[in-house]
N, C-alpha and C positions, 0 to 999 in steps of 0.2 A: 771457578766457583763450584764447591761440592754440594751434594744433595744433603739437606738437613733431614735426618731420620724422623724427627717428629713431624715434619711437613709431610713426608711420605705416608706415615701411618695415620695421620690426621685425615687425609683425603682418600685413603684406601677403604674400600667397602669392608664392613665388619666380618663378613664371611671369608674374605681373602686374608684378613688378619688372623682368623682362626686357623686357616691352613698353614700360614707362616708359623704360628705358635706350635702347631703339630709337628712341622718340620724341625723346629728348634728343640722341641721336647725329645724327639727321637734322637737327634744329634747328641744332646746332652746325656741322655741315657746310655748311648753307646760310648761316649767319652768316659763316663763314670765307670762303666764296665771294663773298658780297656785299661784305664789307669789302675784300677784295683786288681783285675785278673791277670793282666799281661805286664804289669809294672812298667808301663810306657807313658812318657810325658806327652807324646803325640799318638795319634791312632796308628795301630799296626796295620799291615796289609789286609788281613782278614776283616778287621773292624771297619776299615775304610771301604772295602767292597760291600759290606753289609749296609753301611751308611748310604753309599751310592745306590744300592738296590732299593732301600727304603724310600729314598727321595724319588726315585723313578716310579715306584709303586704309588706314592702320593700324587705325583704329577699325572699319572695315567688312570687314577681312580675314576670309575664310572659315575660316582656320586658327585664329583667335583666339589663345589663349595658347600654342598649339603652332606658332605662325608661325616659319618659318625666316628667316634673313636674306635680303634681297632677292636676293643672288647665288645662293643655294641654292633659291630658291622656284620651284616648277614652274608657278605661275600668274603671268602678267604682268598685273597689275591696273591699271597706269597707262595712260592714253590715250597714243598715240604721241608727240604733241607734248610732253606732260609727261614721258614716259619719256626723251626726248632731253635735256630740261632737267636732270632729276635725274641722268642719266648724266654730263653735263658737270660738274655740281656734285660728284659723287662722284669723278670722275677728277681734278678739281682739288684738292678738299679731302682726299681720302683720304690721300695722302702727308703732308700737313701736319698731320693729326690726331695723329700720333705726337709732334709737337713741341708743339702747343697743348693737347692733351688725351690724354696717354699712357695714363692709367688707363681712360678711356672707350674708347680704341682697343683696349686689351687685352681689355676686356669684350666688345667687338664680335667680336674674333677668337675668343674663348672661346665665344660664342653660335654663331658660324658653325661651329665645330668640334663642338659638342655637340648642336646642333639639326639633326638629319639629316633629309633629305628623306624623306617617307613615300610 
């Protein structure tokens, strides 16, 4: 018997759902970037490493469930090389997110608006 996705999200705390959305948003942005910039149907090695690094940073975030969006975060936890890469990805993919994933984009802006810096 498989796990029903709606059952999992229905009983999951709202803040955990927000972190899952953030993970998904980063993944989608990197996928868009890789597909358009590297002409790849799946993630190339560099983009997969960036995805793994970003997921690790989210998992180790000191703010945990109260984590603001990266733009609003007072702590820059990415190494400078990776920060440059993720900025390039966000700069490229950000405007395209509204076309490819409008709901996820709206959720991201909602999170940015409601998760204030402490």
